[in-house]
C-alpha angles and dihedrals in degrees: 000000000000133000131215125188113216139171120244094252090055098042098093094045091048091051093048090052091051092049093051089058088069099211100085111116100176138009125201121188118201131182123235093275091054099254113146110241100172131014111182128174113212131201125216113262098022114150147147119008092007090067096048096096088048093054091045089054091048091052090052093049092051090064090057102063145359099230130043142181115220114203112201124201110194130199105254093209093063123063124195112220118196120198115225114236113256 
């Protein structure tokens, strides 16, 4: 598991980036004091209308605080390889 601290205005873009990676199995969003606000398992290949409840929950969470910790649980069988720019 890895953790990323983000401000409320960057939460949605950070989550979108993580979802695009494709190997995220679960996302946990905690407030600055460590309380879990959202714990959402994700499945590979989810998109569109399936994620609508997730984005609605994220929008509700953003109203609760200004700083968050996003805990990311990745699928160990899938590795994301990023190519370095030339």
